[in-house]
All heavy atoms as a GROMACS GRO file, in nm:
protein
  501
    1SER      N    1 -15.678 -20.668   0.046
    1SER     CA    2 -15.651 -20.563   0.142
    1SER      C    3 -15.773 -20.532   0.228
    1SER      O    4 -15.761 -20.463   0.326
    1SER     CB    5 -15.606 -20.437   0.067
    1SER     OG    6 -15.714 -20.383  -0.008
    2GLY      N    7 -15.889 -20.582   0.188
    2GLY     CA    8 -16.011 -20.551   0.262
    2GLY      C    9 -16.036 -20.642   0.381
    2GLY      O   10 -16.117 -20.612   0.467
    3GLY      N   11 -15.967 -20.754   0.388
    3GLY     CA   12 -15.985 -20.844   0.501
    3GLY      C   13 -16.080 -20.957   0.472
    3GLY      O   14 -16.153 -20.956   0.373
    4MET      N   15 -16.078 -21.054   0.559
    4MET     CA   16 -16.159 -21.175   0.545
    4MET      C   17 -16.258 -21.182   0.658
    4MET      O   18 -16.216 -21.175   0.773
    4MET     CB   19 -16.069 -21.297   0.544
    4MET     CG   20 -16.139 -21.429   0.540
    4MET     SD   21 -16.223 -21.451   0.387
    4MET     CE   22 -16.213 -21.625   0.366
    5PRO      N   23 -16.383 -21.195   0.636
    5PRO     CA   24 -16.457 -21.190   0.510
    5PRO      C   25 -16.493 -21.046   0.475
    5PRO      O   26 -16.470 -20.954   0.553
    5PRO     CB   27 -16.582 -21.271   0.540
    5PRO     CG   28 -16.610 -21.242   0.684
    5PRO     CD   29 -16.472 -21.229   0.747
    6SER      N   30 -16.554 -21.028   0.360
    6SER     CA   31 -16.598 -20.895   0.319
    6SER      C   32 -16.720 -20.854   0.399
    6SER      O   33 -16.826 -20.916   0.391
    6SER     CB   34 -16.633 -20.895   0.170
    6SER     OG   35 -16.700 -20.775   0.134
    7GLY      N   36 -16.705 -20.750   0.478
    7GLY     CA   37 -16.816 -20.700   0.558
    7GLY      C   38 -16.928 -20.642   0.472
    7GLY      O   39 -17.046 -20.656   0.504
    8HIS      N   40 -16.890 -20.574   0.365
    8HIS     CA   41 -16.990 -20.518   0.275
    8HIS      C   42 -17.076 -20.628   0.213
    8HIS      O   43 -17.199 -20.616   0.206
    8HIS     CB   44 -16.924 -20.435   0.164
    8HIS     CG   45 -16.869 -20.305   0.212
    8HIS    ND1   46 -16.742 -20.294   0.264
    8HIS    CD2   47 -16.922 -20.181   0.214
    8HIS    CE1   48 -16.721 -20.168   0.296
    8HIS    NE2   49 -16.829 -20.097   0.268
    9ALA      N   50 -17.013 -20.734   0.168
    9ALA     CA   51 -17.088 -20.845   0.110
    9ALA      C   52 -17.176 -20.912   0.216
    9ALA      O   53 -17.290 -20.949   0.188
    9ALA     CB   54 -16.994 -20.947   0.047
   10ALA      N   55 -17.124 -20.925   0.337
   10ALA     CA   56 -17.202 -20.987   0.444
   10ALA      C   57 -17.328 -20.908   0.473
   10ALA      O   58 -17.438 -20.965   0.484
   10ALA     CB   59 -17.116 -21.000   0.570
   11VAL      N   60 -17.316 -20.776   0.483
   11VAL     CA   61 -17.433 -20.693   0.511
   11VAL      C   62 -17.531 -20.696   0.394
   11VAL      O   63 -17.652 -20.709   0.413
   11VAL     CB   64 -17.390 -20.548   0.542
   11VAL    CG1   65 -17.510 -20.454   0.546
   11VAL    CG2   66 -17.314 -20.543   0.674
   12ALA      N   67 -17.481 -20.687   0.271
   12ALA     CA   68 -17.568 -20.688   0.153
   12ALA      C   69 -17.647 -20.818   0.144
   12ALA      O   70 -17.769 -20.816   0.119
   12ALA     CB   71 -17.486 -20.665   0.027
   13PHE      N   72 -17.580 -20.930   0.163
   13PHE     CA   73 -17.651 -21.058   0.153
   13PHE      C   74 -17.739 -21.085   0.274
   13PHE      O   75 -17.841 -21.152   0.263
   13PHE     CB   76 -17.552 -21.172   0.127
   13PHE     CG   77 -17.514 -21.183  -0.018
   13PHE    CD1   78 -17.402 -21.118  -0.066
   13PHE    CD2   79 -17.591 -21.255  -0.107
   13PHE    CE1   80 -17.367 -21.124  -0.200
   13PHE    CE2   81 -17.558 -21.264  -0.242
   13PHE     CZ   82 -17.446 -21.197  -0.289
   14ALA      N   83 -17.703 -21.031   0.390
   14ALA     CA   84 -17.790 -21.042   0.507
   14ALA      C   85 -17.920 -20.966   0.483
   14ALA      O   86 -18.029 -21.015   0.515
   14ALA     CB   87 -17.719 -20.988   0.631
   15LEU      N   88 -17.910 -20.846   0.425
   15LEU     CA   89 -18.030 -20.770   0.394
   15LEU      C   90 -18.116 -20.840   0.289
   15LEU      O   91 -18.240 -20.841   0.300
   15LEU     CB   92 -17.992 -20.630   0.348
   15LEU     CG   93 -17.935 -20.538   0.456
   15LEU    CD1   94 -17.885 -20.409   0.396
   15LEU    CD2   95 -18.037 -20.512   0.564
   16ALA      N   96 -18.053 -20.899   0.188
   16ALA     CA   97 -18.128 -20.973   0.087
   16ALA      C   98 -18.200 -21.092   0.151
   16ALA      O   99 -18.315 -21.123   0.115
   16ALA     CB  100 -18.035 -21.020  -0.024
   17THR      N  101 -18.136 -21.157   0.246
   17THR     CA  102 -18.198 -21.269   0.315
   17THR      C  103 -18.317 -21.222   0.399
   17THR      O  104 -18.422 -21.287   0.401
   17THR     CB  105 -18.095 -21.342   0.404
   17THR    OG1  106 -17.985 -21.381   0.322
   17THR    CG2  107 -18.154 -21.462   0.472
   18ALA      N  108 -18.301 -21.109   0.467
   18ALA     CA  109 -18.412 -21.054   0.545
   18ALA      C  110 -18.530 -21.019   0.455
   18ALA      O  111 -18.645 -21.044   0.490
   18ALA     CB  112 -18.365 -20.931   0.622
   19ILE      N  113 -18.501 -20.962   0.339
   19ILE     CA  114 -18.607 -20.930   0.244
   19ILE      C  115 -18.680 -21.057   0.200
   19ILE      O  116 -18.803 -21.059   0.188
   19ILE     CB  117 -18.550 -20.852   0.124
   19ILE    CG1  118 -18.512 -20.710   0.169
   19ILE    CG2  119 -18.648 -20.849   0.007
   19ILE    CD1  120 -18.431 -20.632   0.069
   20PHE      N  121 -18.606 -21.165   0.180
   20PHE     CA  122 -18.667 -21.293   0.144
   20PHE      C  123 -18.765 -21.338   0.252
   20PHE      O  124 -18.879 -21.376   0.222
   20PHE     CB  125 -18.559 -21.399   0.125
   20PHE     CG  126 -18.611 -21.540   0.120
   20PHE    CD1  127 -18.676 -21.587   0.008
   20PHE    CD2  128 -18.595 -21.624   0.229
   20PHE    CE1  129 -18.725 -21.717   0.004
   20PHE    CE2  130 -18.643 -21.754   0.226
   20PHE     CZ  131 -18.709 -21.800   0.113
   21PHE      N  132 -18.723 -21.334   0.378
   21PHE     CA  133 -18.809 -21.383   0.486
   21PHE      C  134 -18.927 -21.290   0.514
   21PHE      O  135 -19.036 -21.336   0.546
   21PHE     CB  136 -18.728 -21.402   0.615
   21PHE     CG  137 -18.646 -21.527   0.616
   21PHE    CD1  138 -18.508 -21.521   0.610
   21PHE    CD2  139 -18.706 -21.651   0.624
   21PHE    CE1  140 -18.432 -21.636   0.611
   21PHE    CE2  141 -18.631 -21.768   0.625
   21PHE     CZ  142 -18.494 -21.760   0.619
   22ILE      N  143 -18.906 -21.160   0.501
   22ILE     CA  144 -19.012 -21.065   0.535
   22ILE      C  145 -19.114 -21.050   0.423
   22ILE      O  146 -19.234 -21.049   0.447
   22ILE     CB  147 -18.951 -20.928   0.572
   22ILE    CG1  148 -18.873 -20.940   0.704
   22ILE    CG2  149 -19.059 -20.822   0.583
   22ILE    CD1  150 -18.789 -20.820   0.737
   23SER      N  151 -19.066 -21.040   0.300
   23SER     CA  152 -19.158 -21.010   0.190
   23SER      C  153 -19.228 -21.133   0.134
   23SER      O  154 -19.344 -21.126   0.097
   23SER     CB  155 -19.083 -20.939   0.077
   23SER     OG  156 -19.003 -21.030   0.004
   24GLY      N  157 -19.155 -21.243   0.123
   24GLY     CA  158 -19.212 -21.361   0.061
   24GLY      C  159 -19.232 -21.346  -0.090
   24GLY      O  160 -19.292 -21.430  -0.154
   25SER      N  161 -19.181 -21.236  -0.146
   25SER     CA  162 -19.195 -21.209  -0.287
   25SER      C  163 -19.071 -21.254  -0.362
   25SER      O  164 -18.960 -21.212  -0.331
   25SER     CB  165 -19.216 -21.058  -0.309
   25SER     OG  166 -19.199 -21.023  -0.445
   26GLY      N  167 -19.092 -21.340  -0.462
   26GLY     CA  168 -18.980 -21.388  -0.541
   26GLY      C  169 -18.912 -21.276  -0.619
   26GLY      O  170 -18.789 -21.270  -0.627
   27LEU      N  171 -18.991 -21.186  -0.676
   27LEU     CA  172 -18.935 -21.075  -0.754
   27LEU      C  173 -18.854 -20.981  -0.667
   27LEU      O  174 -18.744 -20.940  -0.703
   27LEU     CB  175 -19.046 -21.000  -0.826
   27LEU     CG  176 -19.002 -20.881  -0.912
   27LEU    CD1  177 -18.906 -20.927  -1.022
   27LEU    CD2  178 -19.122 -20.811  -0.971
   28LEU      N  179 -18.909 -20.946  -0.552
   28LEU     CA  180 -18.838 -20.856  -0.461
   28LEU      C  181 -18.709 -20.920  -0.410
   28LEU      O  182 -18.604 -20.855  -0.401
   28LEU     CB  183 -18.928 -20.818  -0.344
   28LEU     CG  184 -18.884 -20.702  -0.258
   28LEU    CD1  185 -18.865 -20.576  -0.341
   28LEU    CD2  186 -18.986 -20.677  -0.149
   29THR      N  187 -18.714 -21.048  -0.380
   29THR     CA  188 -18.595 -21.120  -0.337
   29THR      C  189 -18.490 -21.125  -0.447
   29THR      O  190 -18.371 -21.104  -0.421
   29THR     CB  191 -18.631 -21.264  -0.292
   29THR    OG1  192 -18.724 -21.256  -0.184
   29THR    CG2  193 -18.509 -21.341  -0.249
   30LEU      N  194 -18.534 -21.150  -0.570
   30LEU     CA  195 -18.441 -21.151  -0.683
   30LEU      C  196 -18.373 -21.015  -0.700
   30LEU      O  197 -18.251 -21.007  -0.721
   30LEU     CB  198 -18.513 -21.191  -0.811
   30LEU     CG  199 -18.429 -21.191  -0.938
   30LEU    CD1  200 -18.315 -21.292  -0.928
   30LEU    CD2  201 -18.516 -21.219  -1.059
   31MET      N  202 -18.450 -20.909  -0.688
   31MET     CA  203 -18.393 -20.775  -0.700
   31MET      C  204 -18.291 -20.748  -0.590
   31MET      O  205 -18.185 -20.691  -0.615
   31MET     CB  206 -18.504 -20.670  -0.699
   31MET     CG  207 -18.588 -20.673  -0.824
   31MET     SD  208 -18.739 -20.571  -0.830
   31MET     CE  209 -18.721 -20.448  -0.710
   32ALA      N  210 -18.321 -20.792  -0.468
   32ALA     CA  211 -18.228 -20.773  -0.357
   32ALA      C  212 -18.100 -20.854  -0.377
   32ALA      O  213 -17.991 -20.807  -0.347
   32ALA     CB  214 -18.296 -20.813  -0.225
   33LEU      N  215 -18.115 -20.975  -0.431
   33LEU     CA  216 -17.997 -21.057  -0.457
   33LEU      C  217 -17.910 -20.998  -0.568
   33LEU      O  218 -17.786 -21.005  -0.560
   33LEU     CB  219 -18.038 -21.200  -0.494
   33LEU     CG  220 -18.086 -21.286  -0.378
   33LEU    CD1  221 -18.143 -21.418  -0.429
   33LEU    CD2  222 -17.973 -21.311  -0.279
   34VAL      N  223 -17.973 -20.940  -0.668
   34VAL     CA  224 -17.897 -20.874  -0.774
   34VAL      C  225 -17.817 -20.757  -0.716
   34VAL      O  226 -17.698 -20.740  -0.746
   34VAL     CB  227 -17.989 -20.828  -0.890
   34VAL    CG1  228 -17.917 -20.733  -0.984
   34VAL    CG2  229 -18.043 -20.949  -0.966
   35LEU      N  230 -17.881 -20.678  -0.632
   35LEU     CA  231 -17.810 -20.566  -0.570
   35LEU      C  232 -17.697 -20.615  -0.480
   35LEU      O  233 -17.588 -20.556  -0.479
   35LEU     CB  234 -17.908 -20.479  -0.491
   35LEU     CG  235 -18.004 -20.396  -0.574
   35LEU    CD1  236 -18.105 -20.325  -0.485
   35LEU    CD2  237 -17.928 -20.295  -0.658
   36ALA      N  238 -17.720 -20.722  -0.405
   36ALA     CA  239 -17.614 -20.778  -0.322
   36ALA      C  240 -17.498 -20.828  -0.408
   36ALA      O  241 -17.381 -20.809  -0.374
   36ALA     CB  242 -17.669 -20.891  -0.234
   37GLY      N  243 -17.532 -20.889  -0.519
   37GLY     CA  244 -17.429 -20.934  -0.612
   37GLY      C  245 -17.347 -20.818  -0.667
   37GLY      O  246 -17.225 -20.828  -0.684
   38LEU      N  247 -17.414 -20.705  -0.692
   38LEU     CA  248 -17.343 -20.587  -0.740
   38LEU      C  249 -17.250 -20.530  -0.634
   38LEU      O  250 -17.142 -20.478  -0.666
   38LEU     CB  251 -17.443 -20.481  -0.786
   38LEU     CG  252 -17.517 -20.512  -0.916
   38LEU    CD1  253 -17.626 -20.408  -0.941
   38LEU    CD2  254 -17.421 -20.519  -1.033
   39VAL      N  255 -17.289 -20.540  -0.508
   39VAL     CA  256 -17.199 -20.498  -0.400
   39VAL      C  257 -17.074 -20.585  -0.402
   39VAL      O  258 -16.962 -20.535  -0.396
   39VAL     CB  259 -17.269 -20.507  -0.262
   39VAL    CG1  260 -17.168 -20.489  -0.149
   39VAL    CG2  261 -17.379 -20.403  -0.252
   40GLY      N  262 -17.093 -20.716  -0.413
   40GLY     CA  263 -16.978 -20.807  -0.421
   40GLY      C  264 -16.890 -20.778  -0.541
   40GLY      O  265 -16.767 -20.776  -0.531
   41GLN      N  266 -16.953 -20.753  -0.654
   41GLN     CA  267 -16.878 -20.723  -0.776
   41GLN      C  268 -16.797 -20.596  -0.760
   41GLN      O  269 -16.682 -20.588  -0.803
   41GLN     CB  270 -16.973 -20.709  -0.895
   41GLN     CG  271 -16.903 -20.676  -1.024
   41GLN     CD  272 -17.000 -20.650  -1.138
   41GLN    OE1  273 -17.122 -20.647  -1.120
   41GLN    NE2  274 -16.946 -20.633  -1.257
   42SER      N  275 -16.854 -20.496  -0.695
   42SER     CA  276 -16.781 -20.370  -0.677
   42SER      C  277 -16.659 -20.389  -0.588
   42SER      O  278 -16.556 -20.324  -0.609
   42SER     CB  279 -16.873 -20.262  -0.619
   42SER     OG  280 -16.901 -20.285  -0.483
   43ARG      N  281 -16.669 -20.479  -0.490
   43ARG     CA  282 -16.555 -20.506  -0.403
   43ARG      C  283 -16.444 -20.576  -0.480
   43ARG      O  284 -16.325 -20.552  -0.458
   43ARG     CB  285 -16.597 -20.591  -0.283
   43ARG     CG  286 -16.712 -20.536  -0.201
   43ARG     CD  287 -16.694 -20.393  -0.159
   43ARG     NE  288 -16.596 -20.382  -0.054
   43ARG     CZ  289 -16.549 -20.267  -0.006
   43ARG    NH1  290 -16.592 -20.153  -0.055
   43ARG    NH2  291 -16.459 -20.265   0.089
   44LEU      N  292 -16.484 -20.664  -0.574
   44LEU     CA  293 -16.385 -20.734  -0.657
   44LEU      C  294 -16.321 -20.638  -0.758
   44LEU      O  295 -16.198 -20.638  -0.773
   44LEU     CB  296 -16.451 -20.850  -0.731
   44LEU     CG  297 -16.499 -20.966  -0.646
   44LEU    CD1  298 -16.580 -21.063  -0.731
   44LEU    CD2  299 -16.383 -21.035  -0.579
   45GLU      N  300 -16.403 -20.560  -0.827
   45GLU     CA  301 -16.350 -20.470  -0.929
   45GLU      C  302 -16.262 -20.361  -0.869
   45GLU      O  303 -16.170 -20.314  -0.935
   45GLU     CB  304 -16.464 -20.408  -1.010
   45GLU     CG  305 -16.528 -20.505  -1.106
   45GLU     CD  306 -16.632 -20.439  -1.195
   45GLU    OE1  307 -16.646 -20.315  -1.192
   45GLU    OE2  308 -16.700 -20.514  -1.267
   46GLY      N  309 -16.292 -20.323  -0.747
   46GLY     CA  310 -16.210 -20.222  -0.680
   46GLY      C  311 -16.079 -20.278  -0.628
   46GLY      O  312 -15.994 -20.204  -0.578
   47GLY      N  313 -16.063 -20.410  -0.638
   47GLY     CA  314 -15.941 -20.474  -0.589
   47GLY      C  315 -15.932 -20.478  -0.438
   47GLY      O  316 -15.824 -20.497  -0.382
   48LEU      N  317 -16.046 -20.462  -0.372
   48LEU     CA  318 -16.046 -20.458  -0.226
   48LEU      C  319 -16.057 -20.597  -0.163
   48LEU      O  320 -16.021 -20.614  -0.047
   48LEU     CB  321 -16.161 -20.370  -0.177
   48LEU     CG  322 -16.152 -20.225  -0.226
   48LEU    CD1  323 -16.283 -20.153  -0.202
   48LEU    CD2  324 -16.037 -20.154  -0.158
   49HIS      N  325 -16.112 -20.691  -0.238
   49HIS     CA  326 -16.131 -20.827  -0.187
   49HIS      C  327 -16.104 -20.928  -0.297
   49HIS      O  328 -16.117 -20.898  -0.416
   49HIS     CB  329 -16.273 -20.848  -0.136
   49HIS     CG  330 -16.304 -20.776  -0.010
   49HIS    ND1  331 -16.255 -20.813   0.112
   49HIS    CD2  332 -16.381 -20.667   0.014
   49HIS    CE1  333 -16.299 -20.732   0.204
   49HIS    NE2  334 -16.376 -20.641   0.148
   50THR      N  335 -16.074 -21.050  -0.254
   50THR     CA  336 -16.062 -21.163  -0.345
   50THR      C  337 -16.200 -21.228  -0.358
   50THR      O  338 -16.289 -21.203  -0.275
   50THR     CB  339 -15.963 -21.267  -0.292
   50THR    OG1  340 -16.017 -21.324  -0.170
   50THR    CG2  341 -15.826 -21.205  -0.264
   51PRO      N  342 -16.220 -21.311  -0.460
   51PRO     CA  343 -16.349 -21.381  -0.472
   51PRO      C  344 -16.382 -21.464  -0.348
   51PRO      O  345 -16.498 -21.470  -0.306
   51PRO     CB  346 -16.330 -21.470  -0.594
   51PRO     CG  347 -16.231 -21.396  -0.679
   51PRO     CD  348 -16.136 -21.333  -0.580
   52MET      N  349 -16.282 -21.524  -0.286
   52MET     CA  350 -16.306 -21.604  -0.165
   52MET      C  351 -16.355 -21.517  -0.049
   52MET      O  352 -16.445 -21.557   0.026
   52MET     CB  353 -16.178 -21.678  -0.123
   52MET     CG  354 -16.198 -21.767  -0.002
   52MET     SD  355 -16.321 -21.895  -0.026
   52MET     CE  356 -16.228 -22.011  -0.118
   53GLU      N  357 -16.301 -21.399  -0.035
   53GLU     CA  358 -16.343 -21.309   0.072
   53GLU      C  359 -16.486 -21.262   0.052
   53GLU      O  360 -16.565 -21.254   0.147
   53GLU     CB  361 -16.248 -21.189   0.081
   53GLU     CG  362 -16.111 -21.225   0.128
   53GLU     CD  363 -16.008 -21.114   0.110
   53GLU    OE1  364 -16.036 -21.017   0.035
   53GLU    OE2  365 -15.900 -21.125   0.171
   54VAL      N  366 -16.522 -21.232  -0.074
   54VAL     CA  367 -16.659 -21.189  -0.104
   54VAL      C  368 -16.756 -21.305  -0.083
   54VAL      O  369 -16.863 -21.288  -0.024
   54VAL     CB  370 -16.668 -21.133  -0.247
   54VAL    CG1  371 -16.813 -21.108  -0.287
   54VAL    CG2  372 -16.586 -21.005  -0.259
   55ALA      N  373 -16.720 -21.424  -0.129
   55ALA     CA  374 -16.807 -21.541  -0.111
   55ALA      C  375 -16.825 -21.574   0.037
   55ALA      O  376 -16.937 -21.605   0.081
   55ALA     CB  377 -16.749 -21.662  -0.185
   56ALA      N  378 -16.718 -21.564   0.114
   56ALA     CA  379 -16.727 -21.591   0.258
   56ALA      C  380 -16.816 -21.487   0.326
   56ALA      O  381 -16.897 -21.521   0.413
   56ALA     CB  382 -16.588 -21.591   0.321
   57GLY      N  383 -16.803 -21.362   0.285
   57GLY     CA  384 -16.889 -21.258   0.341
   57GLY      C  385 -17.035 -21.282   0.307
   57GLY      O  386 -17.123 -21.269   0.393
   58GLY      N  387 -17.062 -21.317   0.182
   58GLY     CA  388 -17.200 -21.345   0.142
   58GLY      C  389 -17.258 -21.463   0.218
   58GLY      O  390 -17.372 -21.457   0.266
   59ALA      N  391 -17.181 -21.569   0.230
   59ALA     CA  392 -17.228 -21.688   0.303
   59ALA      C  393 -17.251 -21.656   0.451
   59ALA      O  394 -17.350 -21.701   0.511
   59ALA     CB  395 -17.127 -21.801   0.288
   60LEU      N  396 -17.162 -21.577   0.508
   60LEU     CA  397 -17.178 -21.539   0.649
   60LEU      C  398 -17.304 -21.456   0.669
   60LEU      O  399 -17.381 -21.479   0.764
   60LEU     CB  400 -17.054 -21.461   0.696
   60LEU     CG  401 -17.057 -21.411   0.840
   60LEU    CD1  402 -17.057 -21.528   0.936
   60LEU    CD2  403 -16.938 -21.319   0.866
   61GLY      N  404 -17.328 -21.361   0.579
   61GLY     CA  405 -17.447 -21.278   0.589
   61GLY      C  406 -17.575 -21.358   0.581
   61GLY      O  407 -17.667 -21.339   0.660
   62VAL      N  408 -17.581 -21.450   0.485
   62VAL     CA  409 -17.700 -21.535   0.470
   62VAL      C  410 -17.718 -21.623   0.594
   62VAL      O  411 -17.828 -21.634   0.648
   62VAL     CB  412 -17.690 -21.621   0.342
   62VAL    CG1  413 -17.798 -21.728   0.340
   62VAL    CG2  414 -17.698 -21.533   0.218
   63ALA      N  415 -17.610 -21.684   0.641
   63ALA     CA  416 -17.619 -21.776   0.755
   63ALA      C  417 -17.663 -21.704   0.883
   63ALA      O  418 -17.750 -21.754   0.956
   63ALA     CB  419 -17.485 -21.844   0.776
   64VAL      N  420 -17.605 -21.588   0.908
   64VAL     CA  421 -17.640 -21.515   1.030
   64VAL      C  422 -17.786 -21.469   1.026
   64VAL      O  423 -17.861 -21.485   1.123
   64VAL     CB  424 -17.544 -21.396   1.052
   64VAL    CG1  425 -17.596 -21.303   1.160
   64VAL    CG2  426 -17.406 -21.446   1.088
   65MET      N  427 -17.827 -21.412   0.914
   65MET     CA  428 -17.965 -21.363   0.906
   65MET      C  429 -18.066 -21.477   0.909
   65MET      O  430 -18.169 -21.467   0.976
   65MET     CB  431 -17.984 -21.278   0.781
   65MET     CG  432 -18.116 -21.204   0.778
   65MET     SD  433 -18.143 -21.091   0.918
   65MET     CE  434 -18.025 -20.962   0.881
   66ALA      N  435 -18.038 -21.586   0.838
   66ALA     CA  436 -18.128 -21.702   0.843
   66ALA      C  437 -18.134 -21.758   0.984
   66ALA      O  438 -18.242 -21.796   1.032
   66ALA     CB  439 -18.082 -21.809   0.744
   67GLY      N  440 -18.021 -21.761   1.053
   67GLY     CA  441 -18.020 -21.806   1.192
   67GLY      C  442 -18.102 -21.717   1.282
   67GLY      O  443 -18.174 -21.766   1.370
   68LEU      N  444 -18.094 -21.587   1.262
   68LEU     CA  445 -18.174 -21.494   1.343
   68LEU      C  446 -18.323 -21.516   1.319
   68LEU      O  447 -18.402 -21.518   1.414
   68LEU     CB  448 -18.136 -21.350   1.312
   68LEU     CG  449 -18.002 -21.303   1.367
   68LEU    CD1  450 -17.969 -21.165   1.316
   68LEU    CD2  451 -18.003 -21.305   1.519
   69PHE      N  452 -18.362 -21.531   1.194
   69PHE     CA  453 -18.504 -21.556   1.165
   69PHE      C  454 -18.548 -21.691   1.221
   69PHE      O  455 -18.662 -21.703   1.267
   69PHE     CB  456 -18.532 -21.545   1.015
   69PHE     CG  457 -18.562 -21.404   0.972
   69PHE    CD1  458 -18.460 -21.319   0.933
   69PHE    CD2  459 -18.692 -21.356   0.973
   69PHE    CE1  460 -18.486 -21.189   0.895
   69PHE    CE2  461 -18.720 -21.226   0.935
   69PHE     CZ  462 -18.617 -21.143   0.895
   70TRP      N  463 -18.460 -21.790   1.218
   70TRP     CA  464 -18.494 -21.921   1.274
   70TRP      C  465 -18.514 -21.910   1.426
   70TRP      O  466 -18.608 -21.969   1.481
   70TRP     CB  467 -18.382 -22.019   1.242
   70TRP     CG  468 -18.408 -22.156   1.296
   70TRP    CD1  469 -18.496 -22.249   1.251
   70TRP    CD2  470 -18.345 -22.214   1.411
   70TRP    NE1  471 -18.489 -22.362   1.328
   70TRP    CE2  472 -18.398 -22.343   1.427
   70TRP    CE3  473 -18.247 -22.170   1.500
   70TRP    CZ2  474 -18.357 -22.427   1.530
   70TRP    CZ3  475 -18.207 -22.254   1.602
   70TRP    CH2  476 -18.262 -22.380   1.616
   71LEU      N  477 -18.429 -21.831   1.493
   71LEU     CA  478 -18.443 -21.813   1.638
   71LEU      C  479 -18.569 -21.736   1.676
   71LEU      O  480 -18.623 -21.756   1.784
   71LEU     CB  481 -18.321 -21.740   1.693
   71LEU     CG  482 -18.192 -21.822   1.704
   71LEU    CD1  483 -18.076 -21.731   1.745
   71LEU    CD2  484 -18.208 -21.936   1.802
   72MET      N  485 -18.614 -21.648   1.587
   72MET     CA  486 -18.733 -21.566   1.618
   72MET      C  487 -18.864 -21.639   1.595
   72MET      O  488 -18.970 -21.585   1.626
   72MET     CB  489 -18.730 -21.437   1.533
   72MET     CG  490 -18.621 -21.344   1.572
   72MET     SD  491 -18.629 -21.179   1.497
   72MET     CE  492 -18.660 -21.213   1.326
   73GLN      N  493 -18.861 -21.760   1.545
   73GLN     CA  494 -18.984 -21.835   1.520
   73GLN      C  495 -19.054 -21.867   1.650
   73GLN      O  496 -19.005 -21.902   1.747
   73GLN     CB  497 -18.956 -21.966   1.447
   73GLN     CG  498 -18.926 -21.945   1.305
   73GLN     CD  499 -18.910 -22.080   1.234
   73GLN    OE1  500 -18.927 -22.187   1.290
   73GLN    NE2  501 -18.873 -22.075   1.107
   0.00000   0.00000   0.00000
């Protein structure tokens, strides 16, 4: 019922990707990824999205943010 892809997952994983590029810290990146994963899990447990919608949102968020950082080089 939440639509394809999950916007919440996209934003969460985009932010985790930005943290990866900005901080360069493995621990901080891991913490951000765990939080992004929890966002995805909450969308699944709430019955708002299917696993495919959450995965697509996560992939979209990572791809867009990585693309933005690549363009800013």
